[in-house]
N, C-alpha and C positions, 0 to 999 in steps of 0.2 A: 345564325346569331350566336355569339359567344356567351357562355355562362358568366354571370356576375358573381364575384366573390366578395365577401366582407373584406375590409381593408387589412385586418390582421392576418388573413389567409392569402393575400395577394403575394406572388413571388417578388423578391427584391433583387435587383441587378445593380452591380457596382457602377458608379458613374463612369462614363467613358471620357478619357482625356481629349481635349481639343487638339486637332492637328497642329504641329509646330512647323513654322517655315524653316527651310533648310538654312543652316548656318554658313557663314563665310569661312573659308579655309584660313586657319592660323598660319603664321610664318613657319612654325616648326612642323606643320603638316604638309606644306606644299611639296617638300622634297620627297615625301612618301606617296602622297595621293595625287599630286599634280594640282594645278590651279582649279578653281571652281568651287561651288558649294559642296559641303560634305553632309551626309545624313547623320542624325544624332545616333550614337550607339545606344544599345539597350542599357537600362539601368542608370541613366543620368545624362546630363548634357555633354556635348562634345568638348567644351572648354574645361570641364572638370577633370577629365582623364589625363591630359597632358600635365595639368597642375599636380595631380596626384603622383604621376611618374616623377616629376621634378622633386617633390617632397621626399619620395623614397630614395632617389639618388643622392639628395643632400644628406639625408640621415645616414646612408651607407658610407658616404665619403667622410662624414664626421667620425663614424665608428672606426674607419681605417686610420684616420689621423691619431685617434686615441690609442689604437693598438700599436702604432709605430712611434709613440711619444718619446721624448728625450730621456725618460727614465730607464728605458731598456738598454742593455749593453749592445755595443756595435762591435763587429769584427775588427781586429787590429788593422787590417789592410784598409778598411774604410776610414779609419782615423789617421791614415798616413804614417803609421808607426814603423812599417817595414820591419827590419831586423835590429832596431835600436836596442832591444832587450839583450841582444847577444854581446853588447859591449860591457863586459864585466871585468872585474879586477883580474890582472894577469894576462889580458888579451891585447891584441894589436889591431889597429885599423890603418890601412894604407889608403890615403886620399889622393886622387888625382887633383892637381891644382884646379882652382875655379876657372870659370869661362874666360878664355883668352883667344880672341878671333885669330884664325889662320892656322897654319901647320908648320911645325919645325921652328926655325929661327932664321932671320935675315942673313945674307952672306957675310955681312960685316960684324956678326955676333962677337961680342967680347964679354967674358965673365966679369961680373962686377960693374958693368956699365949698362944700366937698364934701358938707356936710349937706343941701344943696339939690339934689343931683345924683343920678343913678343910678350906683351904685358896684358894684365887683366883689364877687361872692359869695366865700365861702371856696373853693368849687370853682374860681372864676375866678382867685383869688390863687395857688392851687396850679398851675393851668394856666400862669400867667405864669412861675412858677419853673421849670416843666418846659421852657418855651420857651428860657430861658437855658441850662438844662442840656443841651438838644439842640445848641445852638451849641458849647458847650464840649466835649461828647463827640466832636463831629466836627471840632474844630479850626478852626471858621469864624471868621475875624477880622472883628470889627465895626469899620469905619473911622469911622463916625459914627452917632449915635442921635438921632432926632428924634421928637417926638410932638405931638399937639394939646395945647391947654391944659385939656382936660377931665380931671377927676380919674381916671376909669377908664382913660384912655390913659396918663396919667402914671404911675399905679400899675402898670400892666402893664409899662411900660418900665423902671421902677425895680426892680421885683421880678425882672425877667429879667436886666437889665444894670445893677447898682447903680452910681450915681455917674457915669453917662455921658450923662445926658439933656440935650437942648437943646429947649426948647419952640419951636414954630413955628406961628403963627396961620394960616398958609396951609393947614394940615391940620385946622383946627377943623371940627366938624360943622356942616352947614347943614340938617340934618334938620328939616322942618316950617317953615322960614323963609319960604317962599313968595316969595322974591326971586330970580328966575332970572338977572337981570343980575349980582347979587352972586355967585351960585353959579358962573356961567361965569367971572367975573373971578378968583375964588379958585382955581378948578380950573386955569386957565391959569397962575397964579403957581406953584401946586404943580407943575405939569408942567414949567415952566422950571427949577425947583430940581432936579427929578429928572434932567432931560435933561443937566444940567451935570456930573453925578456920573461920575467916572472912577476913583475909589479914592484911595488904597489901601484894601483891604478892602471890606466890604459896607456899603452905606448901609441902615440899618434905620429904618423909619418906622412908628410905631404911631398909627393913626388910626381912622376910623369906616367903617362899611359904605357910607354914601352917597358918601363921598369916593373910596373904592376903586372903587366901581361907576362913578362919573363918569370916573375916570382910565383904567379898564381894561375896563369892560363886564362885570366879574365880580362876582357877589354872594357874598362870602365868609362862612363861618361864623365864630362867635366864636373868636378865637385863631388863625384860619387866615391864612397869608401868601401873597401873590401875588408871584412872583419876576419881575423885569423886567430886560431888557437895553437900556440906552440906546444909541441909534444916533447916527451922525455928523450925521444930518439932524434931530435932536431927537425922533425917534420913540421910543416905548417899546414894545418887543416883550415879550409875556408868554412866559416860557420855563419856567414851572413853578408848582406850588402845594405848600405845606408846612403841616404841622400838628404841634404838639408831641406 
């Protein structure tokens, strides 16, 4: 027979929790544990832990958004600036004409007759307008505007900078001409024109891929510009590339 103790001396035991039925698997648990009931983890019900994880992830995502907020500076490349800052007073930019589908010109090509030439597409015309808008948005002063006598270069120049154009045959295309002596003479004349430029403003020339490649060694895309710094010795240093 067990001894009897007064109530104040009897040992006290904590109440034991009633057994809980197994919970059904939540949708976000099925991929990890498979279908079927899941045991309750220690320290709380099973539904509470996924909710807690979601709250933590939401708070972390919010902190990341704040850390990358619009007030922080972005690299120039992320803003699409490219080398536009290189376009300063006394420098030159050689633009390949805007988008004009095809290569070369039709066999019946005639200078001064746009119906016989390869011309700007609607996308190319829009690209030319964006080119002028890019200059205006950045406050870049155009000191002089030249282009070849081809319709697609003249149209590019006029759409970008209305009423400023001066045609210059030294920047005419020699694509497919097959006359290396003429090509070299024309390139030398174009180089001499560029080397004399000292401003004020930027000299903008709209020409062709073959001309730009002969002058700089660069193969530009349609509408792309190669920025040059003329030197005292007549050299032309490439200092940047821009696109609208």
